[in-house]
Structure formats: structure tokens, C-alpha cells
PDB file of N, CA, C and O in Angstrom:
ATOM      1  N   MET A   1       0.812  -1.185   0.000  1.00  0.00           N
ATOM      2  CA  MET A   1       0.000   0.000   0.000  1.00  0.00           C
ATOM      3  C   MET A   1       0.866   1.264   0.000  1.00  0.00           C
ATOM      4  O   MET A   1       0.478   2.276  -0.584  1.00  0.00           O
ATOM      5  N   THR A   2       2.023   1.216   0.643  1.00  0.00           N
ATOM      6  CA  THR A   2       2.923   2.352   0.686  1.00  0.00           C
ATOM      7  C   THR A   2       3.434   2.682  -0.709  1.00  0.00           C
ATOM      8  O   THR A   2       3.560   3.855  -1.060  1.00  0.00           O
ATOM      9  N   LYS A   3       3.727   1.673  -1.498  1.00  0.00           N
ATOM     10  CA  LYS A   3       4.211   1.897  -2.859  1.00  0.00           C
ATOM     11  C   LYS A   3       3.153   2.612  -3.697  1.00  0.00           C
ATOM     12  O   LYS A   3       3.489   3.461  -4.523  1.00  0.00           O
ATOM     13  N   PHE A   4       1.908   2.284  -3.497  1.00  0.00           N
ATOM     14  CA  PHE A   4       0.811   2.916  -4.227  1.00  0.00           C
ATOM     15  C   PHE A   4       0.789   4.418  -3.942  1.00  0.00           C
ATOM     16  O   PHE A   4       0.701   5.215  -4.876  1.00  0.00           O
ATOM     17  N   TRP A   5       0.867   4.819  -2.674  1.00  0.00           N
ATOM     18  CA  TRP A   5       0.824   6.229  -2.309  1.00  0.00           C
ATOM     19  C   TRP A   5       2.061   6.980  -2.808  1.00  0.00           C
ATOM     20  O   TRP A   5       1.968   8.136  -3.219  1.00  0.00           O
ATOM     21  N   LEU A   6       3.213   6.320  -2.769  1.00  0.00           N
ATOM     22  CA  LEU A   6       4.414   6.947  -3.310  1.00  0.00           C
ATOM     23  C   LEU A   6       4.276   7.196  -4.809  1.00  0.00           C
ATOM     24  O   LEU A   6       4.712   8.231  -5.313  1.00  0.00           O
ATOM     25  N   LEU A   7       3.678   6.258  -5.511  1.00  0.00           N
ATOM     26  CA  LEU A   7       3.441   6.407  -6.948  1.00  0.00           C
ATOM     27  C   LEU A   7       2.476   7.559  -7.218  1.00  0.00           C
ATOM     28  O   LEU A   7       2.698   8.343  -8.141  1.00  0.00           O
ATOM     29  N   VAL A   8       1.419   7.671  -6.436  1.00  0.00           N
ATOM     30  CA  VAL A   8       0.436   8.746  -6.600  1.00  0.00           C
ATOM     31  C   VAL A   8       1.103  10.106  -6.349  1.00  0.00           C
ATOM     32  O   VAL A   8       0.900  11.050  -7.112  1.00  0.00           O
ATOM     33  N   ILE A   9       1.889  10.198  -5.289  1.00  0.00           N
ATOM     34  CA  ILE A   9       2.576  11.454  -4.981  1.00  0.00           C
ATOM     35  C   ILE A   9       3.576  11.807  -6.079  1.00  0.00           C
ATOM     36  O   ILE A   9       3.685  12.976  -6.449  1.00  0.00           O
ATOM     37  N   ALA A  10       4.303  10.835  -6.605  1.00  0.00           N
ATOM     38  CA  ALA A  10       5.272  11.075  -7.680  1.00  0.00           C
ATOM     39  C   ALA A  10       4.567  11.590  -8.934  1.00  0.00           C
ATOM     40  O   ALA A  10       5.056  12.513  -9.585  1.00  0.00           O
ATOM     41  N   VAL A  11       3.428  11.003  -9.273  1.00  0.00           N
ATOM     42  CA  VAL A  11       2.667  11.445 -10.445  1.00  0.00           C
ATOM     43  C   VAL A  11       2.190  12.884 -10.253  1.00  0.00           C
ATOM     44  O   VAL A  11       2.253  13.682 -11.188  1.00  0.00           O
ATOM     45  N   ILE A  12       1.717  13.223  -9.064  1.00  0.00           N
ATOM     46  CA  ILE A  12       1.251  14.587  -8.791  1.00  0.00           C
ATOM     47  C   ILE A  12       2.407  15.578  -8.891  1.00  0.00           C
ATOM     48  O   ILE A  12       2.255  16.649  -9.479  1.00  0.00           O
ATOM     49  N   VAL A  13       3.554  15.232  -8.322  1.00  0.00           N
ATOM     50  CA  VAL A  13       4.716  16.122  -8.377  1.00  0.00           C
ATOM     51  C   VAL A  13       5.172  16.322  -9.820  1.00  0.00           C
ATOM     52  O   VAL A  13       5.470  17.448 -10.217  1.00  0.00           O
ATOM     53  N   ILE A  14       5.232  15.267 -10.597  1.00  0.00           N
ATOM     54  CA  ILE A  14       5.628  15.380 -12.005  1.00  0.00           C
ATOM     55  C   ILE A  14       4.646  16.261 -12.771  1.00  0.00           C
ATOM     56  O   ILE A  14       5.057  17.095 -13.577  1.00  0.00           O
ATOM     57  N   PHE A  15       3.353  16.078 -12.521  1.00  0.00           N
ATOM     58  CA  PHE A  15       2.332  16.890 -13.175  1.00  0.00           C
ATOM     59  C   PHE A  15       2.517  18.373 -12.840  1.00  0.00           C
ATOM     60  O   PHE A  15       2.444  19.221 -13.729  1.00  0.00           O
ATOM     61  N   LEU A  16       2.756  18.688 -11.564  1.00  0.00           N
ATOM     62  CA  LEU A  16       2.923  20.074 -11.153  1.00  0.00           C
ATOM     63  C   LEU A  16       4.183  20.699 -11.752  1.00  0.00           C
ATOM     64  O   LEU A  16       4.163  21.863 -12.150  1.00  0.00           O
ATOM     65  N   VAL A  17       5.266  19.947 -11.820  1.00  0.00           N
ATOM     66  CA  VAL A  17       6.506  20.456 -12.405  1.00  0.00           C
ATOM     67  C   VAL A  17       6.315  20.737 -13.891  1.00  0.00           C
ATOM     68  O   VAL A  17       6.785  21.762 -14.383  1.00  0.00           O
ATOM     69  N   MET A  18       5.646  19.862 -14.604  1.00  0.00           N
ATOM     70  CA  MET A  18       5.397  20.069 -16.035  1.00  0.00           C
ATOM     71  C   MET A  18       4.507  21.286 -16.263  1.00  0.00           C
ATOM     72  O   MET A  18       4.729  22.057 -17.197  1.00  0.00           O
ATOM     73  N   ARG A  19       3.516  21.455 -15.420  1.00  0.00           N
ATOM     74  CA  ARG A  19       2.607  22.595 -15.550  1.00  0.00           C
ATOM     75  C   ARG A  19       3.346  23.908 -15.280  1.00  0.00           C
ATOM     76  O   ARG A  19       3.133  24.891 -15.991  1.00  0.00           O
ATOM     77  N   LEU A  20       4.198  23.936 -14.278  1.00  0.00           N
ATOM     78  CA  LEU A  20       4.985  25.119 -13.971  1.00  0.00           C
ATOM     79  C   LEU A  20       5.925  25.478 -15.122  1.00  0.00           C
ATOM     80  O   LEU A  20       6.065  26.652 -15.466  1.00  0.00           O
ATOM     81  N   ALA A  21       6.558  24.488 -15.707  1.00  0.00           N
ATOM     82  CA  ALA A  21       7.465  24.720 -16.833  1.00  0.00           C
ATOM     83  C   ALA A  21       6.708  25.278 -18.037  1.00  0.00           C
ATOM     84  O   ALA A  21       7.203  26.174 -18.720  1.00  0.00           O
ATOM     85  N   ARG A  22       5.519  24.755 -18.297  1.00  0.00           N
ATOM     86  CA  ARG A  22       4.714  25.245 -19.419  1.00  0.00           C
ATOM     87  C   ARG A  22       4.296  26.696 -19.191  1.00  0.00           C
ATOM     88  O   ARG A  22       4.348  27.505 -20.117  1.00  0.00           O
ATOM     89  N   ASN A  23       3.884  27.033 -17.976  1.00  0.00           N
ATOM     90  CA  ASN A  23       3.477  28.411 -17.676  1.00  0.00           C
ATOM     91  C   ASN A  23       4.634  29.382 -17.866  1.00  0.00           C
ATOM     92  O   ASN A  23       4.442  30.477 -18.395  1.00  0.00           O
ATOM     93  N   ARG A  24       5.823  28.998 -17.444  1.00  0.00           N
ATOM     94  CA  ARG A  24       6.988  29.866 -17.626  1.00  0.00           C
ATOM     95  C   ARG A  24       7.301  30.062 -19.098  1.00  0.00           C
ATOM     96  O   ARG A  24       7.637  31.170 -19.516  1.00  0.00           O
ATOM     97  N   ARG A  25       7.197  29.002 -19.892  1.00  0.00           N
ATOM     98  CA  ARG A  25       7.475  29.092 -21.325  1.00  0.00           C
ATOM     99  C   ARG A  25       6.461  30.018 -22.005  1.00  0.00           C
ATOM    100  O   ARG A  25       6.835  30.831 -22.851  1.00  0.00           O
ATOM    101  N   VAL A  26       5.193  29.899 -21.641  1.00  0.00           N
ATOM    102  CA  VAL A  26       4.152  30.737 -22.243  1.00  0.00           C
ATOM    103  C   VAL A  26       4.369  32.202 -21.873  1.00  0.00           C
ATOM    104  O   VAL A  26       4.221  33.077 -22.726  1.00  0.00           O
ATOM    105  N   LYS A  27       4.716  32.485 -20.619  1.00  0.00           N
ATOM    106  CA  LYS A  27       4.960  33.865 -20.204  1.00  0.00           C
ATOM    107  C   LYS A  27       6.171  34.447 -20.921  1.00  0.00           C
ATOM    108  O   LYS A  27       6.156  35.616 -21.306  1.00  0.00           O
ATOM    109  N   ARG A  28       7.217  33.648 -21.107  1.00  0.00           N
ATOM    110  CA  ARG A  28       8.420  34.122 -21.794  1.00  0.00           C
ATOM    111  C   ARG A  28       8.097  34.447 -23.254  1.00  0.00           C
ATOM    112  O   ARG A  28       8.540  35.473 -23.770  1.00  0.00           O
ATOM    113  N   GLN A  29       7.331  33.584 -23.920  1.00  0.00           N
ATOM    114  CA  GLN A  29       6.970  33.834 -25.315  1.00  0.00           C
ATOM    115  C   GLN A  29       6.101  35.075 -25.431  1.00  0.00           C
ATOM    116  O   GLN A  29       6.255  35.849 -26.376  1.00  0.00           O
ATOM    117  N   ALA A  30       5.193  35.275 -24.488  1.00  0.00           N
ATOM    118  CA  ALA A  30       4.320  36.451 -24.522  1.00  0.00           C
ATOM    119  C   ALA A  30       5.129  37.723 -24.329  1.00  0.00           C
ATOM    120  O   ALA A  30       4.863  38.723 -24.996  1.00  0.00           O
ATOM    121  N   SER A  31       6.101  37.710 -23.443  1.00  0.00           N
ATOM    122  CA  SER A  31       6.904  38.912 -23.223  1.00  0.00           C
ATOM    123  C   SER A  31       7.805  39.206 -24.419  1.00  0.00           C
ATOM    124  O   SER A  31       8.081  40.372 -24.703  1.00  0.00           O
ATOM    125  N   GLU A  32       8.266  38.184 -25.120  1.00  0.00           N
ATOM    126  CA  GLU A  32       9.095  38.394 -26.309  1.00  0.00           C
ATOM    127  C   GLU A  32       8.287  39.022 -27.436  1.00  0.00           C
ATOM    128  O   GLU A  32       8.784  39.912 -28.126  1.00  0.00           O
ATOM    129  N   THR A  33       7.057  38.578 -27.633  1.00  0.00           N
ATOM    130  CA  THR A  33       6.243  39.127 -28.722  1.00  0.00           C
ATOM    131  C   THR A  33       5.801  40.549 -28.420  1.00  0.00           C
ATOM    132  O   THR A  33       5.757  41.373 -29.334  1.00  0.00           O
ATOM    133  N   THR A  34       5.471  40.873 -27.167  1.00  0.00           N
ATOM    134  CA  THR A  34       5.060  42.242 -26.859  1.00  0.00           C
ATOM    135  C   THR A  34       6.243  43.185 -26.900  1.00  0.00           C
ATOM    136  O   THR A  34       6.067  44.360 -27.222  1.00  0.00           O
ATOM    137  N   GLY A  35       7.422  42.728 -26.592  1.00  0.00           N
ATOM    138  CA  GLY A  35       8.613  43.571 -26.658  1.00  0.00           C
ATOM    139  C   GLY A  35       8.930  43.997 -28.071  1.00  0.00           C
ATOM    140  O   GLY A  35       9.384  45.121 -28.282  1.00  0.00           O
ATOM    141  N   LYS A  36       8.710  43.149 -29.031  1.00  0.00           N
ATOM    142  CA  LYS A  36       8.990  43.478 -30.423  1.00  0.00           C
ATOM    143  C   LYS A  36       7.929  44.407 -30.998  1.00  0.00           C
ATOM    144  O   LYS A  36       8.244  45.262 -31.825  1.00  0.00           O
ATOM    145  N   ALA A  37       6.694  44.254 -30.582  1.00  0.00           N
ATOM    146  CA  ALA A  37       5.601  45.038 -31.147  1.00  0.00           C
ATOM    147  C   ALA A  37       5.518  46.441 -30.564  1.00  0.00           C
ATOM    148  O   ALA A  37       4.811  47.288 -31.109  1.00  0.00           O
ATOM    149  N   ALA A  38       6.216  46.703 -29.479  1.00  0.00           N
ATOM    150  CA  ALA A  38       6.084  47.979 -28.802  1.00  0.00           C
ATOM    151  C   ALA A  38       7.107  49.015 -29.250  1.00  0.00           C
ATOM    152  O   ALA A  38       7.356  49.975 -28.521  1.00  0.00           O
ATOM    153  N   ALA A  39       7.694  48.854 -30.401  1.00  0.00           N
ATOM    154  CA  ALA A  39       8.684  49.821 -30.875  1.00  0.00           C
ATOM    155  C   ALA A  39       7.986  51.143 -31.173  1.00  0.00           C
ATOM    156  O   ALA A  39       6.977  51.153 -31.878  1.00  0.00           O
ATOM    157  N   PRO A  40       8.502  52.268 -30.649  1.00  0.00           N
ATOM    158  CA  PRO A  40       7.860  53.561 -30.886  1.00  0.00           C
ATOM    159  C   PRO A  40       8.053  54.033 -32.325  1.00  0.00           C
ATOM    160  O   PRO A  40       9.034  53.689 -32.984  1.00  0.00           O
ATOM    161  N   GLU A  41       7.111  54.814 -32.782  1.00  0.00           N
ATOM    162  CA  GLU A  41       7.173  55.357 -34.136  1.00  0.00           C
ATOM    163  C   GLU A  41       7.263  56.878 -34.045  1.00  0.00           C
ATOM    164  O   GLU A  41       6.673  57.480 -33.147  1.00  0.00           O
ATOM    165  N   GLU A  42       7.978  57.490 -34.945  1.00  0.00           N
ATOM    166  CA  GLU A  42       8.159  58.947 -34.928  1.00  0.00           C
ATOM    167  C   GLU A  42       6.830  59.637 -35.220  1.00  0.00           C
ATOM    168  O   GLU A  42       6.104  59.262 -36.140  1.00  0.00           O
ATOM    169  N   MET A  43       6.530  60.654 -34.414  1.00  0.00           N
ATOM    170  CA  MET A  43       5.323  61.444 -34.591  1.00  0.00           C
ATOM    171  C   MET A  43       5.690  62.732 -35.328  1.00  0.00           C
ATOM    172  O   MET A  43       6.709  63.357 -35.032  1.00  0.00           O
ATOM    173  N   VAL A  44       4.855  63.122 -36.287  1.00  0.00           N
ATOM    174  CA  VAL A  44       5.104  64.346 -37.059  1.00  0.00           C
ATOM    175  C   VAL A  44       3.866  65.244 -36.983  1.00  0.00           C
ATOM    176  O   VAL A  44       2.746  64.738 -36.926  1.00  0.00           O
ATOM    177  N   PRO A  45       4.054  66.575 -36.981  1.00  0.00           N
ATOM    178  CA  PRO A  45       2.908  67.484 -36.916  1.00  0.00           C
ATOM    179  C   PRO A  45       2.350  67.777 -38.313  1.00  0.00           C
ATOM    180  O   PRO A  45       3.091  67.833 -39.295  1.00  0.00           O
ATOM    181  N   CYS A  46       1.044  67.961 -38.376  1.00  0.00           N
ATOM    182  CA  CYS A  46       0.405  68.407 -39.621  1.00  0.00           C
ATOM    183  C   CYS A  46       0.768  69.866 -39.828  1.00  0.00           C
ATOM    184  O   CYS A  46       0.701  70.658 -38.888  1.00  0.00           O
ATOM    185  N   GLU A  47       1.147  70.231 -41.032  1.00  0.00           N
ATOM    186  CA  GLU A  47       1.561  71.607 -41.338  1.00  0.00           C
ATOM    187  C   GLU A  47       0.394  72.586 -41.230  1.00  0.00           C
ATOM    188  O   GLU A  47       0.610  73.767 -40.955  1.00  0.00           O
ATOM    189  N   VAL A  48      -0.842  72.117 -41.442  1.00  0.00           N
ATOM    190  CA  VAL A  48      -2.001  73.010 -41.442  1.00  0.00           C
ATOM    191  C   VAL A  48      -2.601  73.160 -40.046  1.00  0.00           C
ATOM    192  O   VAL A  48      -2.744  74.281 -39.559  1.00  0.00           O
ATOM    193  N   CYS A  49      -2.954  72.047 -39.390  1.00  0.00           N
ATOM    194  CA  CYS A  49      -3.661  72.130 -38.112  1.00  0.00           C
ATOM    195  C   CYS A  49      -2.771  71.857 -36.902  1.00  0.00           C
ATOM    196  O   CYS A  49      -3.165  72.161 -35.776  1.00  0.00           O
ATOM    197  N   GLY A  50      -1.592  71.297 -37.103  1.00  0.00           N
ATOM    198  CA  GLY A  50      -0.662  71.085 -36.009  1.00  0.00           C
ATOM    199  C   GLY A  50      -0.834  69.789 -35.237  1.00  0.00           C
ATOM    200  O   GLY A  50      -0.064  69.519 -34.316  1.00  0.00           O
ATOM    201  N   ILE A  51      -1.822  68.984 -35.588  1.00  0.00           N
ATOM    202  CA  ILE A  51      -2.023  67.720 -34.885  1.00  0.00           C
ATOM    203  C   ILE A  51      -0.856  66.779 -35.173  1.00  0.00           C
ATOM    204  O   ILE A  51      -0.354  66.727 -36.296  1.00  0.00           O
ATOM    205  N   HIS A  52      -0.430  66.041 -34.158  1.00  0.00           N
ATOM    206  CA  HIS A  52       0.665  65.085 -34.325  1.00  0.00           C
ATOM    207  C   HIS A  52       0.093  63.705 -34.645  1.00  0.00           C
ATOM    208  O   HIS A  52      -0.887  63.274 -34.039  1.00  0.00           O
ATOM    209  N   LEU A  53       0.713  63.024 -35.598  1.00  0.00           N
ATOM    210  CA  LEU A  53       0.298  61.684 -35.981  1.00  0.00           C
ATOM    211  C   LEU A  53       1.517  60.878 -36.381  1.00  0.00           C
ATOM    212  O   LEU A  53       2.559  61.446 -36.707  1.00  0.00           O
ATOM    213  N   PRO A  54       1.396  59.541 -36.358  1.00  0.00           N
ATOM    214  CA  PRO A  54       2.548  58.710 -36.746  1.00  0.00           C
ATOM    215  C   PRO A  54       2.956  58.990 -38.191  1.00  0.00           C
ATOM    216  O   PRO A  54       2.114  59.241 -39.052  1.00  0.00           O
ATOM    217  N   ARG A  55       4.252  58.944 -38.434  1.00  0.00           N
ATOM    218  CA  ARG A  55       4.776  59.234 -39.773  1.00  0.00           C
ATOM    219  C   ARG A  55       4.176  58.303 -40.822  1.00  0.00           C
ATOM    220  O   ARG A  55       3.948  58.721 -41.957  1.00  0.00           O
ATOM    221  N   SER A  56       3.919  57.052 -40.462  1.00  0.00           N
ATOM    222  CA  SER A  56       3.380  56.092 -41.435  1.00  0.00           C
ATOM    223  C   SER A  56       1.951  56.438 -41.855  1.00  0.00           C
ATOM    224  O   SER A  56       1.514  56.027 -42.930  1.00  0.00           O
ATOM    225  N   GLU A  57       1.213  57.188 -41.027  1.00  0.00           N
ATOM    226  CA  GLU A  57      -0.164  57.565 -41.358  1.00  0.00           C
ATOM    227  C   GLU A  57      -0.250  58.956 -41.994  1.00  0.00           C
ATOM    228  O   GLU A  57      -1.304  59.334 -42.506  1.00  0.00           O
ATOM    229  N   ALA A  58       0.831  59.707 -41.967  1.00  0.00           N
ATOM    230  CA  ALA A  58       0.816  61.076 -42.481  1.00  0.00           C
ATOM    231  C   ALA A  58       0.968  61.082 -44.003  1.00  0.00           C
ATOM    232  O   ALA A  58       1.547  60.172 -44.596  1.00  0.00           O
ATOM    233  N   HIS A  59       0.432  62.133 -44.610  1.00  0.00           N
ATOM    234  CA  HIS A  59       0.584  62.349 -46.048  1.00  0.00           C
ATOM    235  C   HIS A  59       1.795  63.246 -46.243  1.00  0.00           C
ATOM    236  O   HIS A  59       1.871  64.326 -45.658  1.00  0.00           O
ATOM    237  N   ASN A  60       2.733  62.807 -47.055  1.00  0.00           N
ATOM    238  CA  ASN A  60       3.973  63.546 -47.261  1.00  0.00           C
ATOM    239  C   ASN A  60       3.788  64.530 -48.411  1.00  0.00           C
ATOM    240  O   ASN A  60       3.453  64.145 -49.531  1.00  0.00           O
ATOM    241  N   GLY A  61       4.014  65.804 -48.111  1.00  0.00           N
ATOM    242  CA  GLY A  61       3.892  66.836 -49.130  1.00  0.00           C
ATOM    243  C   GLY A  61       5.238  67.289 -49.652  1.00  0.00           C
ATOM    244  O   GLY A  61       5.334  68.366 -50.240  1.00  0.00           O
ATOM    245  N   GLY A  62       6.270  66.505 -49.457  1.00  0.00           N
ATOM    246  CA  GLY A  62       7.599  66.867 -49.925  1.00  0.00           C
ATOM    247  C   GLY A  62       8.382  67.621 -48.863  1.00  0.00           C
ATOM    248  O   GLY A  62       9.433  67.154 -48.424  1.00  0.00           O
ATOM    249  N   HIS A  63       7.895  68.757 -48.451  1.00  0.00           N
ATOM    250  CA  HIS A  63       8.582  69.592 -47.467  1.00  0.00           C
ATOM    251  C   HIS A  63       7.979  69.446 -46.068  1.00  0.00           C
ATOM    252  O   HIS A  63       8.623  69.801 -45.081  1.00  0.00           O
ATOM    253  N   ALA A  64       6.756  68.930 -45.973  1.00  0.00           N
ATOM    254  CA  ALA A  64       6.070  68.827 -44.684  1.00  0.00           C
ATOM    255  C   ALA A  64       5.113  67.636 -44.709  1.00  0.00           C
ATOM    256  O   ALA A  64       4.919  66.990 -45.739  1.00  0.00           O
ATOM    257  N   TYR A  65       4.522  67.366 -43.545  1.00  0.00           N
ATOM    258  CA  TYR A  65       3.558  66.271 -43.412  1.00  0.00           C
ATOM    259  C   TYR A  65       2.179  66.837 -43.123  1.00  0.00           C
ATOM    260  O   TYR A  65       2.036  67.902 -42.522  1.00  0.00           O
ATOM    261  N   PHE A  66       1.161  66.094 -43.568  1.00  0.00           N
ATOM    262  CA  PHE A  66      -0.219  66.534 -43.402  1.00  0.00           C
ATOM    263  C   PHE A  66      -1.062  65.370 -42.888  1.00  0.00           C
ATOM    264  O   PHE A  66      -0.756  64.209 -43.159  1.00  0.00           O
ATOM    265  N   CYS A  67      -2.140  65.687 -42.135  1.00  0.00           N
ATOM    266  CA  CYS A  67      -2.963  64.649 -41.523  1.00  0.00           C
ATOM    267  C   CYS A  67      -3.993  64.070 -42.486  1.00  0.00           C
ATOM    268  O   CYS A  67      -4.506  62.979 -42.236  1.00  0.00           O
ATOM    269  N   SER A  68      -4.313  64.759 -43.572  1.00  0.00           N
ATOM    270  CA  SER A  68      -5.319  64.268 -44.516  1.00  0.00           C
ATOM    271  C   SER A  68      -5.011  64.786 -45.918  1.00  0.00           C
ATOM    272  O   SER A  68      -4.181  65.676 -46.103  1.00  0.00           O
ATOM    273  N   GLU A  69      -5.694  64.213 -46.887  1.00  0.00           N
ATOM    274  CA  GLU A  69      -5.547  64.672 -48.274  1.00  0.00           C
ATOM    275  C   GLU A  69      -6.006  66.122 -48.403  1.00  0.00           C
ATOM    276  O   GLU A  69      -5.404  66.908 -49.135  1.00  0.00           O
ATOM    277  N   GLU A  70      -7.073  66.469 -47.689  1.00  0.00           N
ATOM    278  CA  GLU A  70      -7.592  67.839 -47.745  1.00  0.00           C
ATOM    279  C   GLU A  70      -6.538  68.838 -47.258  1.00  0.00           C
ATOM    280  O   GLU A  70      -6.313  69.868 -47.892  1.00  0.00           O
ATOM    281  N   HIS A  71      -5.902  68.528 -46.139  1.00  0.00           N
ATOM    282  CA  HIS A  71      -4.868  69.438 -45.625  1.00  0.00           C
ATOM    283  C   HIS A  71      -3.632  69.427 -46.515  1.00  0.00           C
ATOM    284  O   HIS A  71      -2.928  70.431 -46.615  1.00  0.00           O
ATOM    285  N   LEU A  72      -3.369  68.304 -47.155  1.00  0.00           N
ATOM    286  CA  LEU A  72      -2.258  68.248 -48.094  1.00  0.00           C
ATOM    287  C   LEU A  72      -2.471  69.254 -49.217  1.00  0.00           C
ATOM    288  O   LEU A  72      -1.555  69.995 -49.576  1.00  0.00           O
ATOM    289  N   HIS A  73      -3.687  69.279 -49.775  1.00  0.00           N
ATOM    290  CA  HIS A  73      -3.988  70.215 -50.865  1.00  0.00           C
ATOM    291  C   HIS A  73      -4.044  71.652 -50.363  1.00  0.00           C
ATOM    292  O   HIS A  73      -3.613  72.566 -51.067  1.00  0.00           O
ATOM    293  N   CYS A  74      -4.569  71.868 -49.156  1.00  0.00           N
ATOM    294  CA  CYS A  74      -4.594  73.229 -48.582  1.00  0.00           C
ATOM    295  C   CYS A  74      -3.185  73.731 -48.324  1.00  0.00           C
ATOM    296  O   CYS A  74      -2.865  74.881 -48.624  1.00  0.00           O
ATOM    297  N   GLY A  75      -2.346  72.875 -47.770  1.00  0.00           N
ATOM    298  CA  GLY A  75      -0.977  73.275 -47.426  1.00  0.00           C
ATOM    299  C   GLY A  75      -0.151  73.551 -48.661  1.00  0.00           C
ATOM    300  O   GLY A  75       0.634  74.499 -48.687  1.00  0.00           O
ATOM    301  N   ILE A  76      -0.317  72.737 -49.678  1.00  0.00           N
ATOM    302  CA  ILE A  76       0.433  72.953 -50.927  1.00  0.00           C
ATOM    303  C   ILE A  76      -0.097  74.186 -51.637  1.00  0.00           C
ATOM    304  O   ILE A  76       0.679  74.927 -52.240  1.00  0.00           O
ATOM    305  N   GLY A  77      -1.410  74.422 -51.578  1.00  0.00           N
ATOM    306  CA  GLY A  77      -2.004  75.586 -52.218  1.00  0.00           C
ATOM    307  C   GLY A  77      -1.570  76.893 -51.605  1.00  0.00           C
ATOM    308  O   GLY A  77      -1.442  77.893 -52.312  1.00  0.00           O
ATOM    309  N   LYS A  78      -1.337  76.910 -50.283  1.00  0.00           N
ATOM    310  CA  LYS A  78      -0.900  78.136 -49.614  1.00  0.00           C
ATOM    311  C   LYS A  78       0.513  78.538 -50.009  1.00  0.00           C
ATOM    312  O   LYS A  78       0.835  79.725 -50.051  1.00  0.00           O
ATOM    313  N   ARG A  79       1.349  77.563 -50.295  1.00  0.00           N
ATOM    314  CA  ARG A  79       2.746  77.851 -50.575  1.00  0.00           C
ATOM    315  C   ARG A  79       2.979  78.245 -52.034  1.00  0.00           C
ATOM    316  O   ARG A  79       3.994  78.866 -52.348  1.00  0.00           O
ATOM    317  N   GLN A  80       2.073  77.898 -52.909  1.00  0.00           N
ATOM    318  CA  GLN A  80       2.274  78.231 -54.321  1.00  0.00           C
ATOM    319  C   GLN A  80       1.696  79.611 -54.592  1.00  0.00           C
ATOM    320  O   GLN A  80       0.602  79.916 -54.116  1.00  0.00           O
ATOM    321  N   PRO A  81       2.398  80.455 -55.342  1.00  0.00           N
ATOM    322  CA  PRO A  81       1.898  81.824 -55.630  1.00  0.00           C
ATOM    323  C   PRO A  81       0.756  81.813 -56.622  1.00  0.00           C
ATOM    324  O   PRO A  81       0.229  82.870 -56.968  1.00  0.00           O
TER     325      PRO A  81
END
């Protein structure tokens, strides 16, 4: 009967160790993926209204950045004589 209980305890301990190892692996993978995705992006101001937006979302007018197509045309129109 003693051997039976030792076997049961060994199975429980092995199960808990495997579960702990899996949880650590999952947390490590989650922290690696969030670390890569959190890279900051440069913010640029709109030449017309001054709002700041990420460079990838801004419209490039050559000399300045704009928040929309409308402001792009307004900003370019103001500079041309």
C-alpha cells in the first residue's frame, strides 16, 4: 500500500513540475512578442492644423507632413503663388 501512495505522490509532483514549466514558457513567449511590437514610431505634426500623428499615417507633401488629403492640398495651395 505504501508503494501505491508513493506512486500517486510522484505522479502529482511530475504533473505540477510540467505545468509550472509550461506556464513559464508561455509567459516568456508572450513577453518576447510584446517587446517586439512595442517599438515607438516617430510622430510628425500636420503643417495646417498642427495635430501630431505617426509618420506612417501622415501624407507627405515633400517639405512637410499633413494629416489628410484635404490638408495636403490646402498646405500645398498656400505655398504656391
